[in-house]
N, C-alpha and C positions, 0 to 999 in steps of 0.2 A: 736343403736336406738336413743340415744341422738343427734347424728349427723344428722340423718334423720329428727328428730323433729326440729332441729335448721334450717335446710334448709326450712322446711315447714313454720316456723315462719317468716323467711326472705321473703319468697315468698308471703305469705298473707299480710305481712306488706307493701311490695313494691307495690302490686297490689291494695289493698283496704284501709288498715288502714292509711298508710303514702303515699298515692298516690302522685306521683311527681307533677302533675298538680293541684290537688284540695287540697293538704295539704301544699306542699312547694311552690306552685305557680311558678314553673319553666316550661318552654316550652309553655308559654302562646301564643307566636306569631303563631305557627302552630295550636294551639288549637282554635284560633279565625279565622285564615286565611283559613284553610283547613277543616272547619267543616260545609260547606254549604250543602254537600250531603253525604249520608251514605257510598256509594261505594267509594267515594274519601277519606273519613275519614278512612275507613277500610284499604285502600291501604297505606295511609300515616302512620297509626298505625303499619302496618306490616313492612314497611320500617324502621321506627324509632326503632322498636323492634330488627330487624336484625342488624342495625347499632350499637345500644346500646350494644348488646351482643358481637359483634366483638370488639367494642371499649373497653369494660370492660375486655375482654380477653387479648387484647394487653396491656392495661394499667396495669393490674395485673402482667403480665409477665415482663414488663419493670421495674415496681416498685420493684418487688421481686428480679430480677436479676441485676438491674443496679442502680436504684435511691435510695433505702432505705439505711440507714447506715449499713455498713458491707456487702453490696450486693456482691455476688461472682464475677461478671464480673468487676465491678468497682474496687474491691479490687485486683483482678488479674492484671488489667491494671496498677493501681497505684503502684503495687508492683515493677514495673520496674523503678520507678522514686523516690521512698521513702521507708522508712523502713516498715516492716510488720505491726508494731503497728500503724503507721500513716495511712497506707493504709486501715486498718480495720475501721478507724474513718471517712472515706470519706462519706459525706452526700450530695447527689445530688437532694434531694427532692425539692429544689428551682426551678428545671427545670420542675416540674410536669405539670404546665399549658401549657408550650410550647409543651412538649411531648404529652400530652393528646389531645390538639387541632390538632396537626399533625396526630395523630392516627385517630381521628374522621373524619378529612378531607379525609384521605386516604380511610377509610371505605365508606364514602359517594360517592366518585368517583367510587369505585367498584360497589356499588349498582346502581348508575346512569348508568354506562355502561351496566350492566346486564339488567336493566329494559328497557333501550332504544333498546337493541337488541332483547329481547324476548317478551316484552309487550309494543309495541309502543303506543297503545291508552292510557294506563295507564301513560306512560311517558309524553304524550301530556297533559293529564288532570292535572298532577302535575304542569306543567309549571315551574315557578321560585321557587316553594316551595320545590322541591326536592333538589336543591343545598343549600337551606336555612337550611336543616338538619344540615349542617356543623356548623351553629351558634345556633342550638337548645341547650339551656342551660340545658335541662333535661339530655342530654347525658353526657355533661361535669360534671353535678352534680352527676350522677351515678359513673363516674370514680373517682371523688374526694371523694365520700363516701367510695368507696372501698379502696382508698389510706388511708383515716383516720382510717379505721379498720385494716390496715396492719401496719402502722407506728405509729399511735396515741394510741395504746393500751399499758398499763403498763406491762402486762404479755405477753411475746412473744408467749406463747402457745394459747392465745386467738386471735391471728391474723388470719384474714380470709384466707382460702385456696382458690383454684380456684373454687371449687364447690359452696361455699357460694357466691363468687363474681359473678359467672355466674347466680346463682339464682336471685340475685339482678338485673342483667342486663336483663334477660329474663322477669321476672315478673314486673320489673319496666316499661319495654316497653309494657307489657300486660296491666298494669294499665293505661298507657298513651292511649292505644288503646281503653280501656273501656270508659275512660273519653271523648275522642274525638268522638267516635261513638254515645254515649248518647247525646252529644251536637248536633251532626249532625242530629239525629232523631228529636230532639226538634226544631231545626232551620227549618227543612223541614215543620214541622207543623206550625211554626210561620209565614211562607210565606203565609199561608192561613188565617192568623188572621189580624184584623184591629189594627195595632200598631200605637200609637201616633207618630207623626213625630219626636219629640225630642228623642225618644227611639229607632228609627230604626237604623239598622247597628250594630256597635260595642257596642253601649250602652246596648241594650237588651241582646246581647251575654254575656257581662260582668255580667249583673244582673242575668241571668240564671246560669252562671258559679258560682256566689256566692251562689246561692240557692243549686246547686249541691254540692258545698263544704260543706255547712251545713248539707246536707243529708248524705254525706260520713263521717261526724263526728260521726254518729251513730255506726261506726265500732270501735271507740276508746275503748280501754280496752279489745278487743277481744284477743289480744296476751297475755295480763296479765292473763286473764281468762284461756287460754289454758295452760300457764305455771303452774298456780295453780292447774289445773286439772291433769296435768302430775305429779306434785310433790306429789299429794295425791293419785295417782294410786299405787296399790300394785306392 
């Protein structure tokens, strides 16, 4: 039961409380560039969620099996060249950025081929923004967050397993989708408004994004309240 509640808290936190776009301000480029129409924003949100989930799965697997200190694969390979004690101390986390970026790029290529084959209109509507998912820092941020909760914990029993990591990836992407779809709906309405010339384009988008970020601050403390409620439950 505690595990399910932990998954629930991670999901709510990633989607609403600590929204990647509106709390950490990562993934701003597609948030501004692909939020002109709701249908396009929804497609981009789905693609980012899919890529983020795959990237988190790959990054968790590689971190657990290869990169973290004492990982079984790196220890097994290093055992052929050094003593068992030295092999157990191998730490390859310095390679996390390279490995994660490669994982994200591979996932984007898979999504791009799939969308181009089965959804040509959606692929054309994305234009250059679909390959730009490779450089979407929200996906890299999710992978690094998973890594910090695997390697950066003092008690190894508190390290995230695959379920917690996938919850962050799926609902982090869902939070990105919520933010970009809300922004797209507002921008469609703004097209009908008389906006002063200095505020047209990215300026009004950033102002609206700031207002949305303040609105999402209303979710702060929800996770603490839920923890307190569970602790007081019989």
